[in-house]
N, C-alpha and C positions, 0 to 999 in steps of 0.2 A: 305784712298785712294779712297773710294767712293765719298768723297766730291771733290777731286781733278778731278776725272774723270767726274763729273757733270760740274764742271767750265770749263774744257777744252773742253767739249763737247759743252756747250754754246759759248764759244770763237769761236769755229770752225763753228757754225752755223751762228753766225753774222760776220765771217770773219775778227775777231779782232786778233791781235797780242800782246804778252807780249814783254816788253823791257827786256832782259835778264840782263843788267846791273842794273835794277831797281827790279828785283825779286829775292826773297830768300826763300827757302824752307827748312824745317828741322831745324830750330834754336829754341833755347828755349825762347829768347824774343828779343826785339830790339825798338828802338825809331821810332815813326811814328806820324807825324803831332804833335809833342811835347807831346805825349803820350808815356808811357812805355807799350807795347804790349808783353803779355805772353801767354802761352797756357791756362792759367787759368782766367786772368783778364786782364783789361785795367786800369792803373793807371795814374795819373798825373805825368808828369815829374819833379822830385824835382829840377832840375837845374832852372826851370822856375817859380818855387814858392818862391826861396829864397828872392827875392827883396821885395815881399808881405809880407812874414814872418818877415823880418827884418825892415819893415818900422815902423817909430815911430808913436805913437797915436797924433793925432791933439790935441791941447791944447786950442784952441779958434775957434770962427766960421770963422775968416778970413782965417784961414789955409786950411779949408775945400774948 
């Protein structure tokens, strides 16, 4: 709560407003900018990594 009070205070000082359609509070985790955000860590979104993980290895210099 202290962190939220600080953030909202700074927003008020600079006369900034949050878009309620884009703000979410009290969730355990969500996707943000292709990252998985939780209260403990920031992880890469596995949906975005599958193409790289499934890509076959190059067999010769021309394929690079």
